LOTIKOL-151732 format. One record per residue (C-alpha): residue number from 1; x, y, z; residue in one letter. Coordinates in steps of 0.001 Angstrom, whole numbers. Last residue first. Layout:
- resi, c1, c2, c3, resn
- NUM, X, Y, Z, A .
...
This chain:
- resi, c1, c2, c3, resn
- 420, -14757, 29494, 7666, I .
- 419, -16066, 29199, 4156, K .
- 418, -15416, 25964, 2272, F .
- 417, -15171, 26613, -1416, E .
- 416, -16262, 24227, -4114, G .
- 415, -14566, 21324, -5790, S .
- 414, -11990, 19116, -4034, L .
- 413, -8615, 18093, -5418, K .
- 412, -6573, 21167, -4840, K .
- 411, -3073, 21289, -6033, P .
- 410, -523, 21445, -3161, V .
- 409, 884, 24992, -2796, A .
- 408, 4651, 25748, -2599, S .
- 407, 5755, 27185, 672, N .
- 406, 8970, 28627, -827, K .
- 405, 10522, 28838, 2602, L .
- 404, 11942, 31996, 4307, K .
- 403, 15046, 31229, 6315, I .
- 402, 16684, 33318, 8958, Y .
- 401, 20225, 34981, 8889, D .
- 400, 20447, 36855, 12141, P .
- 399, 21899, 40360, 11546, L .
- 398, 25474, 41723, 11211, G .
- 397, 25768, 41273, 7498, N .
- 396, 24761, 37575, 7822, K .
- 395, 24554, 35846, 11219, Y .
- 394, 23953, 32139, 11921, P .
- 393, 21513, 31456, 14747, P .
- 392, 22768, 31324, 18338, Y .
- 391, 21997, 28410, 20503, D .
- 390, 23032, 29383, 24090, E .
- 389, 22837, 27348, 27216, G .
- 388, 20503, 27309, 30185, K .
- 387, 17074, 28948, 30242, I .
- 386, 15169, 25798, 31241, L .
- 385, 17737, 24776, 33858, P .
- 384, 17050, 27893, 35978, E .
- 383, 13269, 27623, 36150, L .
- 382, 12662, 24689, 38555, Y .
- 381, 15444, 25548, 40883, A .
- 380, 14271, 29271, 40791, R .
- 379, 10841, 28178, 41719, C .
- 378, 11986, 26125, 44704, K .
- 377, 14196, 28949, 45846, G .
- 376, 11123, 31234, 46055, T .
- 375, 9847, 33853, 43637, I .
- 374, 8926, 37490, 44303, G .
- 373, 6154, 39928, 45088, F .
- 372, 3483, 37722, 46768, G .
- 371, 4533, 38442, 50319, D .
- 370, 5135, 34801, 50999, E .
- 369, 7241, 34302, 47913, S .
- 368, 5823, 32519, 44900, I .
- 367, 6839, 29004, 43893, F .
- 366, 5086, 27690, 46972, D .
- 365, 1798, 28928, 45480, R .
- 364, 2188, 26602, 42473, P .
- 363, 2113, 28663, 39261, M .
- 362, -906, 27587, 37134, M .
- 361, -1137, 24612, 34823, K .
- 360, -4110, 24979, 32500, E .
- 359, -6567, 22391, 31124, R .
- 358, -8481, 22556, 27760, N .
- 357, -6973, 19359, 26439, A .
- 356, -4102, 17732, 28391, V .
- 355, -5467, 14689, 30273, D .
- 354, -7907, 13865, 27432, E .
- 353, -4900, 14061, 25099, L .
- 352, -3137, 11076, 26773, K .
- 351, 371, 11870, 27748, A .
- 350, 3774, 10448, 26714, M .
- 349, 7276, 10861, 27882, G .
- 348, 10493, 12362, 26575, I .
- 347, 13573, 12655, 28748, A .
- 346, 15182, 15141, 30967, W .
- 345, 18372, 15662, 33041, K .
- 344, 19472, 18726, 34932, Y .
- 343, 22455, 17997, 37113, P .
- 342, 21124, 19014, 39508, K .
- 341, 17370, 19008, 38758, G .
- 340, 16664, 15383, 37993, S .
- 339, 14597, 13220, 35585, K .
- 338, 12317, 15974, 34406, R .
- 337, 9921, 14524, 31910, V .
- 336, 9018, 16594, 28827, I .
- 335, 5905, 15366, 27087, T .
- 334, 4976, 13996, 23781, P .
- 333, 1161, 14179, 23204, M .
- 332, -1386, 11481, 22580, V .
- 331, -4683, 10875, 20665, S .
- 330, -3064, 7855, 18787, N .
- 329, 61, 5757, 19182, H .
- 328, 375, 3501, 16101, G .
- 327, 4116, 3111, 16177, K .
- 326, 4323, 5330, 13243, I .
- 325, 2526, 8066, 15184, A .
- 324, 4764, 7882, 18257, F .
- 323, 7958, 8231, 16094, E .
- 322, 6419, 11225, 14333, V .
- 321, 5517, 12968, 17614, A .
- 320, 8954, 12030, 19107, A .
- 319, 10781, 14043, 16483, K .
- 318, 8659, 16996, 17076, G .
- 317, 8986, 16641, 20863, V .
- 316, 12709, 16434, 20544, A .
- 315, 13128, 19392, 18346, Y .
- 314, 11397, 21673, 20910, S .
- 313, 13397, 20019, 23757, Q .
- 312, 16700, 20836, 22167, E .
- 311, 15679, 24392, 21252, V .
- 310, 14470, 24964, 24818, D .
- 309, 17635, 23577, 26408, T .
- 308, 19645, 25845, 24124, K .
- 307, 17647, 28826, 25282, S .
- 306, 16932, 31396, 22594, A .
- 305, 18860, 34633, 22563, I .
- 304, 18841, 35329, 18743, H .
- 303, 15421, 33556, 18468, R .
- 302, 13690, 36496, 20045, A .
- 301, 10280, 36147, 18584, A .
- 300, 8351, 35327, 21766, R .
- 299, 9615, 38209, 23933, Q .
- 298, 9610, 40720, 21103, L .
- 297, 5927, 39971, 20316, Y .
- 296, 4743, 41820, 23497, D .
- 295, 7603, 43005, 25718, A .
- 294, 5653, 46022, 26939, V .
- 293, 7792, 48848, 28305, A .
- 292, 7651, 51243, 31075, W .
- 291, 9429, 54385, 32295, H .
- 290, 8912, 56237, 35632, Y .
- 289, 9466, 59453, 37536, K .
- 288, 8190, 58895, 41097, Y .
- 287, 5455, 61003, 42556, G .
- 286, 4413, 58217, 45009, L .
- 285, 556, 58032, 44486, K .
- 284, 167, 59603, 41069, E .
- 283, 3473, 58499, 39508, K .
- 282, 3253, 54941, 40927, V .
- 281, -353, 54644, 39634, L .
- 280, 842, 55870, 36247, N .
- 279, 3442, 53132, 36084, A .
- 278, 878, 50495, 37066, I .
- 277, -1599, 51605, 34349, M .
- 276, 1260, 52043, 31829, P .
- 275, 2301, 48385, 32416, A .
- 274, -1204, 46984, 32390, V .
- 273, -1646, 47882, 28706, G .
- 272, -2457, 44710, 27192, G .
- 271, -5383, 42167, 27165, L .
- 270, -8062, 40954, 24766, Q .
- 269, -10394, 38726, 26683, A .
- 268, -10302, 35117, 25361, H .
- 267, -13062, 33989, 22864, G .
- 266, -10545, 31931, 21013, F .
- 265, -10681, 34416, 18102, A .
- 264, -9810, 37294, 20370, D .
- 263, -12218, 39260, 22479, R .
- 262, -12449, 42983, 23143, L .
- 261, -13544, 44622, 26404, G .
- 260, -10205, 46188, 26888, S .
- 259, -9083, 44196, 29920, E .
- 258, -6067, 45721, 31573, S .
- 257, -6799, 45350, 35278, L .
- 256, -8153, 41768, 34511, F .
- 255, -11194, 41192, 36662, K .
- 254, -11167, 38909, 39849, G .
- 253, -13117, 41256, 41850, E .
- 252, -10046, 41927, 44011, A .
- 251, -8143, 42921, 40954, N .
- 250, -6407, 40821, 38384, K .
- 249, -3016, 40815, 36672, L .
- 248, -3257, 38943, 33358, G .
- 247, -765, 41088, 31495, E .
- 246, 1839, 39873, 34030, S .
- 245, 3984, 42467, 35683, V .
- 244, 7715, 42887, 36137, A .
- 243, 8771, 45838, 38264, V .
- 242, 12127, 47556, 38685, A .
- 241, 12657, 49844, 41627, C .
- 240, 15238, 52479, 42321, Y .
- 239, 17495, 54048, 44950, G .
- 238, 18186, 50794, 46706, Y .
- 237, 16496, 51275, 50129, K .
- 236, 14218, 54263, 49532, E .
- 235, 13263, 53140, 46058, V .
- 234, 12654, 49581, 47255, S .
- 233, 10573, 50656, 50278, E .
- 232, 8481, 52914, 48137, K .
- 231, 7888, 50142, 45557, V .
- 230, 6881, 47723, 48304, K .
- 229, 4501, 50242, 50035, A .
- 228, 2958, 50991, 46582, L .
- 227, 2248, 47224, 46082, F .
- 226, 772, 46760, 49498, K .
- 225, -1589, 49623, 49075, E .
- 224, -2590, 48598, 45554, E .
- 223, -3284, 44995, 46384, N .
- 222, -3401, 42984, 43123, F .
- 221, -4663, 39347, 43645, T .
- 220, -1909, 36932, 43285, I .
- 219, -2231, 34131, 40568, E .
- 218, -1914, 36754, 37856, P .
- 217, 1543, 37568, 39156, F .
- 216, 3098, 40975, 39854, L .
- 215, 6805, 40814, 40592, L .
- 214, 8689, 43515, 42456, V .
- 213, 12405, 44079, 43121, Q .
- 212, 13391, 43176, 39492, P .
- 211, 16195, 44038, 39667, A .
- 210, 18942, 43221, 42223, D .
- 209, 18475, 44571, 45775, G .
- 208, 19005, 41383, 47591, E .
- 207, 20846, 38779, 45404, K .
- 206, 20303, 36694, 42278, E .
- 205, 17516, 39005, 40864, A .
- 204, 17568, 38132, 37107, A .
- 203, 15723, 34928, 37849, L .
- 202, 12730, 36908, 38887, G .
- 201, 11922, 37728, 35291, C .
- 200, 11164, 34017, 34942, A .
- 199, 8362, 34405, 37484, A .
- 198, 6616, 36847, 35236, T .
- 197, 6916, 34350, 32391, I .
- 196, 5351, 31657, 34577, W .
- 195, 2531, 33673, 35802, G .
- 194, -399, 31654, 34750, A .
- 193, -3780, 33202, 34030, H .
- 192, -3064, 35498, 30975, R .
- 191, 681, 35502, 30851, G .
- 190, 2702, 37715, 28632, M .
- 189, 5147, 40316, 29941, V .
- 188, 4788, 44019, 31042, E .
- 187, 8050, 45681, 32140, L .
- 186, 7790, 48603, 34673, V .
- 185, 10736, 50848, 35487, F .
- 184, 10793, 53126, 38594, V .
- 183, 13336, 55711, 39660, K .
- 182, 13882, 57673, 36472, T .
- 181, 15879, 60971, 36720, S .
- 180, 18410, 62585, 39064, T .
- 179, 19699, 59791, 41314, K .
- 178, 17830, 56932, 39469, A .
- 177, 19838, 57147, 36264, M .
- 176, 22406, 54397, 36724, S .
- 175, 19845, 52116, 38535, A .
- 174, 17411, 52685, 35682, V .
- 173, 19935, 51333, 33119, D .
- 172, 21182, 48378, 35250, F .
- 171, 17606, 47247, 35812, G .
- 170, 16844, 47549, 32155, A .
- 169, 19652, 45001, 31498, E .
- 168, 18335, 42610, 34117, R .
- 167, 14708, 43096, 33038, I .
- 166, 15742, 42271, 29446, S .
- 165, 17837, 39245, 30341, T .
- 164, 15116, 37735, 32465, A .
- 163, 12600, 38523, 29742, V .
- 162, 14679, 36900, 27058, Y .
- 161, 15636, 33784, 28995, K .
- 160, 12047, 33068, 30067, A .
- 159, 10872, 33570, 26506, V .
- 158, 13527, 31052, 25413, S .
- 157, 12455, 28524, 28075, G .
- 156, 8749, 28853, 27233, F .
- 155, 8728, 27818, 23593, G .
- 154, 8629, 24131, 24402, P .
- 153, 6406, 23658, 27414, C .
- 152, 7642, 22462, 30769, C .
- 151, 7217, 19375, 33068, D .
- 150, 4520, 18014, 30704, T .
- 149, 1366, 16828, 32536, V .
- 148, -502, 20101, 32212, P .
- 147, 72, 22794, 29604, L .
- 146, 628, 26295, 31228, D .
- 145, 4221, 27144, 30088, N .
- 144, 3020, 30449, 28719, D .
- 143, 5303, 30473, 25714, V .
- 142, 3272, 27516, 24346, T .
- 141, 4063, 24574, 22227, K .
- 140, 3232, 20878, 22610, P .
- 139, 2846, 18518, 19642, V .
- 138, -572, 16820, 19547, H .
- 137, -670, 13553, 17666, V .
- 136, -3536, 12429, 15693, A .
- 135, -3589, 9068, 13875, I .
- 134, -6411, 9265, 11399, I .
- 133, -8948, 6544, 10928, P .
- 132, -11375, 7081, 7873, Y .
- 131, -14608, 5317, 8673, G .
- 130, -16434, 8384, 9755, M .
- 129, -16718, 7184, 13369, T .
- 128, -12989, 6746, 13671, E .
- 127, -12273, 10091, 12080, S .
- 126, -14494, 11718, 14598, L .
- 125, -12503, 10643, 17663, Q .
- 124, -9075, 11583, 16227, S .
- 123, -10266, 14908, 14964, V .
- 122, -11744, 15622, 18407, K .
- 121, -8503, 14808, 20234, L .
- 120, -6473, 17084, 17881, C .
- 119, -8954, 19824, 18305, T .
- 118, -8678, 19593, 22110, D .
- 117, -4870, 19562, 21917, A .
- 116, -5180, 22716, 19675, S .
- 115, -7088, 24411, 22502, D .
- 114, -4480, 23434, 25139, G .
- 113, -1366, 24686, 23214, G .
- 112, 47, 24252, 19787, G .
- 111, 1620, 21945, 17129, N .
- 110, -1018, 19754, 15582, Y .
- 109, 344, 16643, 13836, F .
- 108, -2256, 14694, 11884, F .
- 107, -1282, 11361, 10166, Y .
- 106, -3336, 9469, 7637, G .
- 105, -3457, 12011, 4828, I .
- 104, -4338, 10500, 1488, N .
- 103, -4972, 13954, -132, H .
- 102, -8735, 13613, -669, A .
- 101, -9114, 11614, 2619, R .
- 100, -7484, 14385, 4558, F .
- 99, -9633, 17117, 2847, V .
- 98, -12840, 15171, 3693, E .
- 97, -11678, 14449, 7241, I .
- 96, -11151, 18178, 7760, L .
- 95, -14550, 19071, 6253, R .
- 94, -16265, 16493, 8572, E .
- 93, -14602, 18403, 11454, Y .
- 92, -15921, 21618, 10242, Q .
- 91, -19376, 20221, 9384, A .
- 90, -19748, 18891, 12991, R .
- 89, -20186, 22497, 14150, N .
- 88, -21967, 22657, 17481, Q .
- 87, -22275, 18960, 18286, E .
- 86, -18658, 18409, 17479, L .
- 85, -17523, 21358, 19565, G .
- 84, -16202, 24448, 17992, K .
- 83, -12985, 24676, 16248, L .
- 82, -10793, 27459, 17668, K .
- 81, -9031, 29665, 15229, Y .
- 80, -6126, 31804, 16356, R .
- 79, -3814, 31180, 13387, C .
- 78, -330, 30081, 12268, S .
- 77, 1618, 30641, 9215, G .
- 76, 3846, 28028, 7466, F .
- 75, 7180, 29257, 8855, A .
- 74, 5634, 30099, 12196, G .
- 73, 7826, 32374, 14409, S .
- 72, 11646, 32128, 14777, P .
- 71, 14336, 30516, 12505, T .
- 70, 17197, 28482, 13993, H .
- 69, 15717, 24985, 13523, R .
- 68, 13948, 26135, 10296, L .
- 67, 17441, 26114, 8689, A .
- 66, 17304, 22347, 8530, R .
- 65, 14166, 22487, 6365, I .
- 64, 16021, 24806, 3967, A .
- 63, 19103, 22703, 3964, A .
- 62, 17136, 19581, 3251, R .
- 61, 15577, 21272, 240, S .
- 60, 11857, 22384, 193, E .
- 59, 9529, 20957, -2420, K .
- 58, 8762, 18042, -31, S .
- 57, 7157, 20562, 2283, T .
- 56, 4071, 20741, 39, D .
- 55, 1854, 23338, 1524, I .
- 54, -1893, 22899, 1819, L .
- 53, -4747, 25323, 1303, D .
- 52, -7667, 22856, 1405, E .
- 51, -9819, 25572, 3010, T .
- 50, -10396, 23580, 6235, L .
- 49, -6753, 22229, 6279, A .
- 48, -5212, 25609, 5629, G .
- 47, -7449, 27134, 8388, I .
- 46, -5852, 24501, 10771, I .
- 45, -2668, 26575, 10670, G .
- 44, -2080, 29562, 8470, N .
- 43, -1077, 27479, 5443, R .
- 42, -1468, 23901, 6711, G .
- 41, 1621, 21812, 6183, A .
- 40, 1866, 18716, 4040, Y .
- 39, 4353, 16086, 4827, V .
- 38, 4791, 13547, 2003, K .
- 37, 4647, 9797, 2165, G .
- 36, 4938, 8314, 5646, I .
- 35, 5596, 4585, 6356, K .
- 34, 8282, 3774, 3590, T .
- 33, 9529, 7322, 3934, H .
- 32, 10483, 6903, 7644, Y .
- 31, 13615, 9229, 7446, K .
- 30, 11594, 11872, 5678, R .
- 29, 9128, 11900, 8624, A .
- 28, 11973, 12599, 11035, T .
- 27, 13198, 15614, 8985, E .
- 26, 9600, 17005, 8634, I .
- 25, 8621, 16588, 12269, V .
- 24, 11994, 17870, 13488, A .
- 23, 12050, 20992, 11380, C .
- 22, 8458, 21760, 12504, A .
- 21, 9602, 21478, 16019, T .
- 20, 12560, 23760, 15381, A .
- 19, 10000, 26037, 13841, N .
- 18, 8239, 26356, 17129, I .
- 17, 11477, 27743, 18603, V .
- 16, 11147, 31545, 18960, A .
- 15, 7440, 31117, 19560, T .
- 14, 4157, 31453, 17647, V .
- 13, 791, 32453, 19176, G .
- 12, -1879, 30065, 18249, G .
- 11, -1566, 26961, 16154, S .
- 10, 1021, 25455, 13778, Q .
- 9, -36, 22730, 11386, A .
- 8, 1379, 19354, 10162, Y .
- 7, -482, 16893, 7858, F .
- 6, 1070, 13609, 7059, A .
- 5, 829, 11459, 4034, N .
- 4, -159, 7786, 3978, K .
- 3, 2194, 5163, 2613, P .
- 2, 1081, 3546, -654, K .
- 1, 7, 4, -23, M .
């Protein structure tokens, strides 16, 4: 029998290392050419499958695919598009199966977070009932580090390294200017419900007085009085104060401080802008001159300072996903298993998708200091190995030399247009 083709897609916010996973999926599939035919990628994620807009990765050279390992963001395009439940919109899932059947696709690799794990699970379930079984393997990715079961999420280690570096460097800057100018610097980082990225900023403070002196987590209700007292204490004691704040910081009513009222494609509240709110509060109540910054896309696109550990783990889960699939494992996800902390050792494990889909892993309370403004030694011990090592991309004319693929389209086989 002719080997089945594979479909690979990237979902949600991209990372500095998601293409390393793509590289692994494609390179590993090519090694098993007797079991997997071609690898088709979805242009703009799952939307590419729904609209039959597929990319033929076999048109790319080995060197081009290899270059994905050091190239940030989503090489094939990602999307924020959540498929509804089977009962709500069965037609979408039936369309996926229709496209997969038309292109002899028997393997589905979906690279993303909790929502994509749910999609992967549903595709596997429906394909069985429709008489066209598909092996669906979810490949973990999220800068938020909030997927359950896995010790950490590919994509997080590099963000952690970037924000810890940034707050350390900004801390040196504000400290040097504090006598006559800026006394408070606020850095806003990603993290809707889980404060892992905020916690990573805390790695920069290795001894008392180091920046950041204040961390604001989504898991800890914001208390204005205690926060201002902490900032005042830091300025009086060290001359300045650096603050790292999660975009998902909440008030006593459980509402996001920075919620705009808009919703993204997943139905999540659109966040952003908590840094200027916090900075203005400091100015109004304490009178300190401030500066603020929002890391935004910079934190998740910074391949130039990626964690070597993160790159290696991102490649490993892509490789494992293909190996799981050809062995017949279905509705599963490769995980990172921490074997030891010192020295840091890890291995690949396997989780069932029903244990992963639509679940979030929050910061444990014992990872956050008693006063709620810092990290504990236990948290530091967990985080430090994830940012270890450097894996610099090649440079050309002084800038990182990243790859742009040809992304050749696969000829369509179905008639009519499917509207999303």
